[in-house]
ROZA-105842 format. One record per residue (C-alpha): x negated, y negated, z. Coordinates in steps of 0.02 Angstrom, whole numbers. Layout:
N
      px      py      pz
       X       Y       Z
...
end
This chain:
349
      px      py      pz
   -7334   -6166    6416
   -7289   -6025    6299
   -7220   -6070    6130
   -7076   -5988    6037
   -7133   -5923    5867
   -7041   -5850    5719
   -7118   -5677    5713
   -7015   -5617    5566
   -6889   -5688    5444
   -6767   -5608    5324
   -6621   -5651    5212
   -6482   -5570    5114
   -6369   -5633    4976
   -6234   -5533    4887
   -6276   -5478    4710
   -6117   -5556    4639
   -6173   -5719    4555
   -6032   -5843    4518
   -6075   -5986    4400
   -5989   -6154    4387
   -5922   -6102    4218
   -5833   -5953    4296
   -5743   -6067    4419
   -5664   -6162    4273
   -5552   -6010    4248
   -5463   -6050    4411
   -5467   -6239    4428
   -5484   -6399    4330
   -5671   -6427    4344
   -5830   -6413    4241
   -6012   -6369    4261
   -6059   -6551    4234
   -5932   -6613    4364
   -5998   -6493    4497
   -6183   -6523    4463
   -6164   -6712    4461
   -6079   -6713    4632
   -6168   -6570    4722
   -6319   -6509    4622
   -6248   -6333    4628
   -6264   -6221    4475
   -6209   -6054    4550
   -6172   -5966    4713
   -6153   -5788    4779
   -5990   -5706    4832
   -5979   -5552    4942
   -5899   -5391    4880
   -5722   -5386    4947
   -5680   -5242    5064
   -5865   -5194    5067
   -5961   -5341    5140
   -5923   -5450    5290
   -6012   -5587    5385
   -6075   -5457    5510
   -6136   -5333    5379
   -6234   -5461    5278
   -6302   -5533    5440
   -6361   -5359    5489
   -6442   -5338    5318
   -6543   -5498    5342
   -6587   -5444    5519
   -6660   -5278    5460
   -6780   -5371    5346
   -6831   -5491    5486
   -6857   -5347    5607
   -6967   -5251    5485
   -7073   -5405    5450
   -7092   -5438    5637
   -7139   -5257    5669
   -7000   -5229    5796
   -6868   -5094    5812
   -6691   -5092    5881
   -6763   -5040    6049
   -6865   -5201    6058
   -6722   -5325    6034
   -6661   -5390    6202
   -6539   -5527    6149
   -6434   -5573    5997
   -6373   -5745    5942
   -6255   -5752    5794
   -6206   -5918    5713
   -6059   -5925    5593
   -5896   -6014    5554
   -5827   -5863    5462
   -5825   -5719    5587
   -5756   -5549    5540
   -5622   -5563    5675
   -5540   -5709    5765
   -5615   -5616    5913
   -5729   -5531    5959
   -5873   -5623    5878
   -6000   -5554    5756
   -6136   -5536    5888
   -6066   -5375    5958
   -6030   -5308    5783
   -6212   -5330    5736
   -6265   -5250    5900
   -6163   -5099    5846
   -6220   -5101    5664
   -6404   -5107    5710
   -6391   -4981    5852
   -6461   -5101    5980
   -6459   -5068    6166
   -6318   -5146    6268
   -6404   -5315    6259
   -6317   -5483    6273
   -6237   -5555    6117
   -6198   -5740    6102
   -6089   -5814    5964
   -6120   -5994    5910
   -5979   -6091    5826
   -6066   -6251    5772
   -6039   -6228    5587
   -6175   -6306    5479
   -6289   -6341    5627
   -6254   -6173    5709
   -6424   -6099    5668
   -6514   -6247    5747
   -6405   -6238    5902
   -6445   -6053    5913
   -6629   -6087    5888
   -6629   -6214    6029
   -6542   -6093    6148
   -6662   -5952    6101
   -6811   -6067    6128
   -6760   -6096    6308
   -6737   -5910    6341
   -6907   -5869    6267
   -6999   -6008    6359
   -6928   -5958    6527
   -6977   -5778    6498
   -6799   -5715    6510
   -6809   -5624    6342
   -6954   -5564    6235
   -6875   -5526    6066
   -6721   -5626    6015
   -6630   -5591    5853
   -6552   -5751    5785
   -6436   -5737    5635
   -6346   -5865    5529
   -6221   -5788    5409
   -6067   -5839    5312
   -5936   -5764    5198
   -5839   -5916    5136
   -5769   -5841    4978
   -5632   -5743    5066
   -5547   -5902    5129
   -5564   -6029    4987
   -5423   -6112    4891
   -5469   -6068    4712
   -5355   -6195    4631
   -5373   -6373    4571
   -5302   -6430    4737
   -5446   -6350    4831
   -5587   -6379    4708
   -5676   -6514    4811
   -5710   -6382    4943
   -5713   -6219    4846
   -5847   -6265    4720
   -5970   -6305    4858
   -5977   -6150    4967
   -6061   -5981    4946
   -6099   -5825    5046
   -6264   -5772    5121
   -6363   -5733    5277
   -6531   -5769    5357
   -6611   -5702    5515
   -6766   -5727    5622
   -6851   -5633    5762
   -6910   -5753    5897
   -7052   -5709    6016
   -7167   -5793    6140
   -7345   -5844    6094
   -7488   -5925    6189
   -7557   -5999    6028
   -7541   -6187    6054
   -7558   -6215    5866
   -7398   -6121    5825
   -7216   -6118    5875
   -7066   -6229    5907
   -7121   -6401    5966
   -6949   -6470    6007
   -6764   -6462    5962
   -6638   -6605    5962
   -6449   -6579    5965
   -6305   -6703    5950
   -6117   -6711    5924
   -5977   -6836    5895
   -5799   -6769    5897
   -5714   -6934    5857
   -5692   -6881    5675
   -5679   -6694    5701
   -5534   -6670    5581
   -5618   -6742    5426
   -5709   -6576    5403
   -5604   -6441    5480
   -5491   -6291    5463
   -5352   -6340    5586
   -5232   -6201    5538
   -5197   -6071    5592
   -5218   -6131    5770
   -5133   -6169    5935
   -5158   -6358    5934
   -4992   -6421    5861
   -5077   -6586    5822
   -5107   -6633    6004
   -5286   -6692    5976
   -5247   -6821    5843
   -5061   -6820    5805
   -5081   -6972    5692
   -5198   -6879    5574
   -5126   -6792    5422
   -5220   -6700    5285
   -5188   -6794    5122
   -5086   -6657    5040
   -4904   -6699    4997
   -4776   -6623    5116
   -4912   -6533    5211
   -4863   -6511    5393
   -5002   -6535    5520
   -5003   -6419    5667
   -4925   -6253    5704
   -4929   -6113    5829
   -5054   -5990    5759
   -4970   -5912    5604
   -4795   -5967    5559
   -4689   -5940    5404
   -4702   -6127    5371
   -4892   -6113    5362
   -4879   -5967    5242
   -4748   -6050    5131
   -4850   -6210    5113
   -5018   -6121    5108
   -5073   -6234    5249
   -5221   -6128    5302
   -5369   -6184    5197
   -5522   -6285    5248
   -5506   -6474    5231
   -5647   -6595    5195
   -5657   -6782    5166
   -5816   -6772    5065
   -5853   -6958    5062
   -5836   -6974    5251
   -5952   -6827    5278
   -6080   -6895    5154
   -6083   -7068    5235
   -6112   -6996    5408
   -6239   -6865    5354
   -6355   -6986    5265
   -6367   -7087    5425
   -6381   -6950    5554
   -6500   -6832    5463
   -6643   -6958    5443
   -6614   -7015    5623
   -6628   -6841    5697
   -6779   -6798    5590
   -6866   -6956    5649
   -6816   -6911    5827
   -6905   -6744    5814
   -7060   -6819    5733
   -7069   -6962    5858
   -7051   -6846    6008
   -7209   -6757    5950
   -7307   -6909    5888
   -7292   -6869    5704
   -7231   -6967    5554
   -7142   -6905    5395
   -7309   -6911    5305
   -7374   -6774    5421
   -7242   -6648    5366
   -7292   -6503    5257
   -7109   -6459    5231
   -6937   -6523    5275
   -6792   -6403    5253
   -6622   -6486    5267
   -6460   -6393    5284
   -6405   -6357    5107
   -6242   -6455    5110
   -6260   -6558    4952
   -6413   -6590    4846
   -6367   -6775    4838
   -6374   -6787    5028
   -6544   -6701    5032
   -6610   -6819    4897
   -6546   -6970    4993
   -6632   -6911    5152
   -6793   -6878    5056
   -6789   -7053    4984
   -6752   -7131    5154
   -6900   -7043    5235
   -7012   -7073    5083
   -7053   -6889    5066
   -7135   -6815    4911
   -7049   -6676    4814
   -7176   -6550    4878
   -7126   -6594    5057
   -6944   -6543    5035
   -6866   -6374    4995
   -6692   -6353    4922
   -6607   -6198    4854
   -6424   -6254    4855
   -6433   -6249    4665
   -6432   -6058    4673
   -6330   -6020    4829
   -6213   -6166    4863
   -6180   -6220    5042
   -6195   -6068    5156
   -6172   -6173    5315
   -6250   -6081    5464
   -6349   -5970    5345
   -6421   -6109    5238
   -6573   -6155    5343
   -6638   -5978    5377
   -6598   -5931    5196
   -6698   -6080    5130
   -6838   -6056    5258
   -6855   -5873    5209
   -6863   -5913    5024
   -6988   -6053    5053
   -7099   -5934    5152
   -7084   -5797    5022
   -7134   -5922    4886
   -7287   -5980    4982
   -7215   -6150    5023
   -7237   -6119    5210
   -7408   -6068    5275
   -7478   -6034    5448
   -7486   -6189    5559
   -7390   -6296    5434
   -7284   -6431    5514
   -7104   -6393    5468
   -6945   -6489    5510
   -6772   -6411    5501
   -6617   -6523    5505
   -6430   -6500    5488
   -6269   -6599    5494
   -6092   -6532    5485
   -5918   -6506    5551
   -5885   -6569    5725
   -5976   -6678    5689
   -6129   -6590    5754
   -6308   -6616    5699
   -6483   -6573    5753
   -6665   -6545    5709
   -6809   -6433    5755
   -6994   -6466    5730
   -7112   -6319    5727
   -7286   -6262    5680
   -7270   -6105    5574
end
């Protein structure tokens, strides 16, 4: 059976570096407070009115295409993973198709937040293996900074996230020593609201009417955009950080072990594990649980913050550029995030 290989990889981050110290101008926080809880020292913010999720995704895609030796005429399918699309609709897939001058190929948008890239990778793997497509462009990109609450009220969320993009070109190969070995996807919506952006929306609280974000006098629910939402600024992301942490440190090791076990490997066999860059403390906990050495794990959240769907391709690209990933290395990718959704992919580079 043919294997799906990453033929080219690229990334893009805005040139606007925002340090922890700069955030203290807007909220009651400190560099020490942020680093102790997240490991983050700085992040990148896009240039307002100049950069969008689609444009930075396209920038990463151009690098991946050049490294893979393909042109716009070669791409026959696009998958775009993001939680911060340029428009409510249409999705960023068609915007990238336009920006890159691709043929009228299919464009699929994936809304699985932090695990979006892995979901997209799994879908692309099936298309490649069946021979339906030859060159798939998979992008993970985010611009969080345009929708953050830069106040003390929102600091638990705002200090974590950054902007960035990563992209890969996926192709078929008959080399049995390379390619994606397996992907493993999961979800559990029972606690969907603990990491969510419920407003604006059409739900009016019907899914869990008993749940209320812990903000005084904050009304849950609404019909898209109302004056009440605007008056109370009830349109920012919400996260129960402790609940997310507790779930992530259980599910990430499980899904990594699932991938290794499915292919008769153990953690000791890994050359590199790249977790979704959600929180350095989560990554360290997972590393300790799996008894991985420092040289077996790659993290770059310290420089870029949490870029959700972009974090895995962004980290994978940097690891490859730094010589941390070599041909035929055994690499595991894993993510956990809003939904909850989580997943893993095991591949030979």
